[in-house]
C-alpha positions in Angstrom: -1.6 5.4 26.5 -3.7 7.3 29.7 -1.2 10.2 29.6 -1.7 10.9 26.0 -5.5 10.8 26.4 -5.1 13.3 29.5 -2.7 16.0 27.5 -5.0 15.6 24.4 -2.5 13.4 21.8 -4.6 11.6 20.7 -2.3 10.1 18.0 0.4 9.3 20.8 -2.3 7.4 22.6 -3.6 5.2 20.0 -0.2 4.7 19.4 0.7 3.5 22.2 -2.2 1.3 22.4 -1.9 -0.4 19.6 1.9 -1.1 20.4 0.5 -2.4 24.1 -2.1 -5.0 22.3 0.6 -5.8 20.3 2.9 -6.8 23.0 0.2 -8.1 24.9 -0.9 -11.0 22.7 2.8 -11.8 21.4 3.8 -12.1 25.5 0.6 -14.6 25.4 -2.2 -12.7 27.7 -5.6 -13.8 27.7 -7.5 -13.5 24.7 -10.9 -12.9 26.1 -9.5 -10.1 28.1 -7.7 -8.9 25.1 -10.2 -9.2 22.6 -12.4 -6.9 25.1 -9.3 -4.1 25.3 -9.1 -4.1 21.8 -12.6 -3.3 21.3 -12.6 -0.8 23.5 -9.6 0.5 21.6 -10.6 -0.3 18.1 -13.3 1.9 18.7 -11.7 4.9 19.9 -9.4 5.0 16.9 -12.3 5.4 14.9 -13.8 7.7 17.0 -11.2 9.7 16.6 -10.3 9.4 13.0 -7.0 7.5 13.8 -8.0 5.2 11.1 -4.1 4.1 9.9 -3.3 3.2 13.5 -6.7 1.0 13.5 -5.4 -0.6 10.3 -2.0 -1.6 11.6 -4.0 -3.6 14.9 -6.3 -5.3 12.1 -4.4 -8.6 11.7 -4.2 -8.9 15.8 -7.4 -8.2 15.7 -8.0 -11.2 13.1 -5.9 -13.6 14.8 -7.1 -13.0 18.2 -10.8 -13.6 16.8 -9.4 -16.9 15.1 -7.7 -18.1 18.2 -10.7 -17.6 20.0 -12.8 -19.4 17.9 -10.8 -22.4 17.7 -11.9 -23.7 14.5 -10.7 -24.7 11.2 -13.7 -23.8 9.3 -13.2 -22.9 5.7 -15.6 -21.0 5.4 -14.4 -18.7 8.5 -11.0 -18.2 6.9 -12.9 -17.7 3.6 -14.6 -14.8 5.1 -11.6 -13.3 6.9 -9.4 -13.8 3.8 -12.5 -11.6 1.2 -12.4 -9.6 4.8 -8.9 -8.9 4.5 -8.8 -8.1 0.5 -11.6 -6.0 0.9 -9.9 -4.2 3.4 -6.7 -3.7 1.6 -8.6 -2.3 -1.7 -10.2 -0.4 0.7 -7.3 1.4 1.7 -5.6 1.9 -1.5 -8.4 3.2 -3.2 -8.6 5.9 -0.2 -4.7 6.5 -1.2 -3.8 4.8 2.5 -0.8 3.3 1.3 1.1 3.1 4.6 -1.9 1.5 6.2 -2.1 -0.8 3.5 2.2 -1.3 3.4 1.6 -2.1 7.4 -1.1 -4.1 7.4 -0.9 -6.8 4.4 
């Protein structure tokens, strides 16, 4: 990530940030720390218009958020399902098929 950013290879950097987030989640990293890093990476992905990579990180972002809330509140689950459906519909309208396929 850092080398890609230093060299100006933003796509490489953001792809590695996404891989790092996914690997960290699967390895059982502290969710609060991971959430902070995901927020920074997510903001950078949007800033640098790396939306497909940002989309690939969304399921992990939602999983971390759900696990941190430690709730089985049906309204939260309904809201997340609605957000996911809206996100999918937006990607399909924008013809971002790879992002739609990889994310959902």
